[in-house]
C-alpha positions in Angstrom: -40.6 -50.1 -26.2 -39.0 -53.3 -27.2 -40.6 -56.0 -28.3 -39.3 -59.7 -29.4 -40.7 -60.7 -32.8 -42.9 -63.5 -32.8 -42.7 -66.6 -34.6 -42.9 -67.0 -38.3 -45.8 -67.9 -39.8 -46.5 -71.2 -41.8 -46.9 -71.2 -45.4 -51.0 -72.1 -45.0 -51.2 -69.1 -42.6 -52.1 -65.9 -44.4 -48.9 -63.0 -44.9 -48.5 -61.2 -41.8 -47.1 -58.3 -40.2 -45.1 -57.9 -37.6 -45.2 -54.5 -35.1 -43.4 -53.6 -32.3 -45.5 -52.4 -29.5 -43.7 -52.4 -25.7 -42.4 -54.0 -23.1 -43.4 -54.4 -19.4 -40.4 -54.4 -17.6 -42.3 -54.2 -14.3 -43.1 -57.6 -14.0 -42.1 -59.8 -11.3 -40.5 -63.5 -12.6 -40.1 -64.6 -15.8 -40.6 -62.6 -19.4 -44.0 -63.3 -20.6 -44.7 -62.5 -23.7 -47.8 -62.4 -25.6 -48.6 -61.9 -29.4 -52.1 -60.2 -30.4 -53.6 -60.5 -34.1 -57.5 -58.9 -33.2 -57.6 -55.3 -34.9 -60.2 -54.3 -31.8 -57.6 -55.2 -29.0 -54.9 -52.8 -31.1 -57.1 -50.5 -31.5 -57.5 -50.3 -28.0 -54.6 -49.3 -27.6 -54.2 -46.3 -30.4 -54.5 -43.9 -27.9 -52.1 -41.6 -26.7 -53.1 -41.3 -23.0 -53.3 -45.2 -23.0 -50.1 -45.8 -24.4 -49.2 -42.4 -21.5 -50.6 -44.7 -19.0 -49.6 -47.9 -19.7 -46.0 -46.8 -20.0 -46.2 -45.6 -16.6 -47.6 -48.8 -15.0 -44.5 -50.1 -16.7 -42.2 -47.8 -14.8 -43.4 -47.8 -12.1 -45.5 -50.6 -11.3 -48.7 -51.4 -9.8 -51.0 -47.9 -9.3 -54.4 -46.9 -8.9 -56.6 -44.9 -11.4 -55.9 -41.9 -8.5 -52.3 -42.3 -8.6 -52.0 -42.5 -12.2 -54.2 -39.8 -12.8 -51.5 -37.7 -10.7 -48.7 -39.0 -12.5 -50.2 -38.3 -15.8 -52.2 -34.7 -15.0 -56.1 -36.7 -15.3 -59.0 -37.0 -13.9 -59.1 -39.9 -11.6 -62.3 -40.9 -13.8 -60.1 -40.5 -17.0 -58.1 -42.7 -16.0 -60.5 -45.3 -14.4 -62.2 -45.8 -17.6 -58.7 -46.2 -19.6 -57.8 -48.5 -17.0 -60.9 -50.0 -17.6 -60.7 -50.4 -21.3 -56.9 -51.6 -21.0 -58.1 -54.8 -19.1 -60.9 -55.2 -21.3 -58.9 -56.1 -24.1 -55.4 -57.9 -22.0 -53.1 -55.3 -21.3 -53.6 -55.0 -17.4 -55.0 -56.5 -14.9 -56.5 -55.6 -11.1 -54.1 -57.1 -9.0 -56.8 -57.3 -5.5 -57.5 -55.1 -2.7 -58.2 -51.3 -2.7 -61.9 -50.3 -3.6 -63.2 -48.0 -6.8 -60.3 -46.0 -8.1 -57.9 -47.0 -5.4 -57.9 -50.3 -7.3 -54.1 -51.2 -8.0 -53.4 -52.5 -11.4 -50.8 -53.8 -13.4 -49.6 -54.7 -17.2 -50.5 -58.5 -17.8 -47.1 -59.3 -20.3 -43.6 -58.4 -20.4 -43.8 -57.4 -24.4 -46.7 -57.2 -27.2 -46.2 -58.4 -30.4 -48.8 -57.1 -32.9 -48.9 -59.3 -35.9 -51.3 -57.5 -39.0 -52.5 -59.7 -41.8 -52.5 -58.3 -45.3 -55.6 -58.9 -46.6 -57.8 -57.7 -43.8 -58.3 -54.2 -44.1 -59.2 -53.7 -40.4 -56.1 -55.4 -39.5 -54.2 -53.5 -41.2 -55.5 -50.1 -40.5 -55.7 -50.9 -36.2 -52.0 -51.5 -37.2 -51.2 -48.2 -38.8 -53.0 -46.2 -36.6 -51.2 -48.3 -33.7 -47.7 -47.5 -35.2 -48.3 -44.4 -36.1 -49.5 -43.1 -32.7 -46.3 -45.0 -31.3 -44.0 -43.3 -33.7 -45.1 -39.6 -32.9 -44.8 -40.4 -29.2 -41.5 -41.3 -29.8 -40.6 -38.2 -31.6 -42.3 -36.4 -29.4 -40.0 -37.5 -26.7 -36.9 -37.0 -29.2 -38.3 -33.3 -29.1 -38.2 -33.0 -25.9 -34.6 -34.1 -24.8 -33.6 -32.0 -27.6 -35.0 -29.1 -25.6 -34.2 -29.6 -22.3 -30.6 -31.5 -23.3 -28.7 -28.4 -21.9 -29.5 -29.4 -18.2 -27.7 -32.9 -18.5 -24.3 -33.0 -18.0 -21.5 -33.2 -20.9 -21.2 -37.0 -20.0 -25.0 -37.2 -20.9 -25.0 -35.2 -23.9 -21.8 -37.2 -25.1 -23.7 -40.4 -24.6 -26.8 -39.9 -26.2 -27.0 -41.1 -30.1 -28.7 -41.2 -32.9 -27.8 -43.9 -35.3 -29.0 -43.9 -39.2 -27.7 -46.6 -41.1 -28.5 -48.6 -44.6 -26.8 -52.2 -44.6 -28.0 -55.2 -47.7 -30.0 -57.6 -45.7 -32.5 -60.6 -46.1 -36.0 -60.5 -44.1 -34.6 -63.0 -42.4 -31.5 -61.2 -41.2 -33.7 -58.3 -40.5 -36.2 -60.4 -38.3 -33.1 -62.2 -36.6 -31.4 -58.0 -36.1 -34.4 -57.0 -34.3 -34.2 -60.4 -32.2 -30.6 -59.2 -31.2 -31.4 -55.6 -30.3 -34.1 -56.7 -28.4 -32.0 -59.5 -26.3 -29.2 -56.8 -25.8 -31.8 -54.0 -24.2 -32.9 -57.3 -22.0 -29.5 -57.4 -20.2 -31.0 -54.8 -18.1 -34.6 -55.5 -17.9 -33.9 -56.2 -14.1 -33.4 -52.7 -12.9 -36.8 -52.0 -14.0 -38.0 -54.5 -11.4 -35.5 -53.7 -8.5 -33.8 -50.6 -8.1 -31.1 -51.7 -6.1 -30.0 -53.0 -9.3 -29.6 -49.6 -10.5 -26.1 -47.9 -10.5 -26.7 -44.8 -8.6 -25.9 -42.4 -11.7 -28.6 -44.5 -13.9 -31.1 -42.6 -15.5 -34.1 -43.5 -17.5 -33.4 -44.1 -21.0 -35.6 -43.9 -23.9 -34.6 -46.4 -27.1 -36.4 -46.3 -30.1 -35.4 -48.6 -33.1 -36.7 -49.1 -36.7 -35.4 -51.2 -39.5 -37.7 -51.6 -42.7 -36.7 -51.7 -46.7 -36.1 -48.7 -48.9 -36.1 -48.5 -52.7 -33.1 -49.2 -54.5 -31.2 -46.5 -56.1 -31.9 -46.9 -60.2 -28.7 -48.7 -60.5 -29.7 -51.3 -57.8 -27.9 -50.4 -54.7 
């Protein structure tokens, strides 16, 4: 999931940490972005099934609870409850038409950015929980790839990559790097909206990037 970093707080604002949450490439029209600071809204997404449901909506477009249940091997009633919870906190909305579990739903934003205030324990706890589930899901996907990569062609196995680097950056430079990565991925946004724009040999590709400071060595490097 990609997300663009929110604007920097003013000097009078409390210290905040930005946490990425995910993009909604299936939304038509200009990109829509939101910044979320409410701990309850963060906790609403900190659930494996809801993350899977949100991803399904991003990839497939509008979905009913019945169709989502088929895709995720869940019950329609469970999907309906999760959709209503996501709607309560602004992640999805009804598109109109249909009844009951056959009502279509869609995501409401192209990207979500979560910002936690350091002096608010509930905010920090909610952000940590969401980030942990997001990381677990990402690494689960990576393990799935390792298990089934033999089924892919040599070209795809060669194209898959893992990057592990250490660079010396300022906080501002790391923020810019984050924006650059999101902008790079945005080049391919329209392919999520329109299948006709995808090359015939295109496959869905999972890309996850982490950037964070690490302790210096004893010599200060």
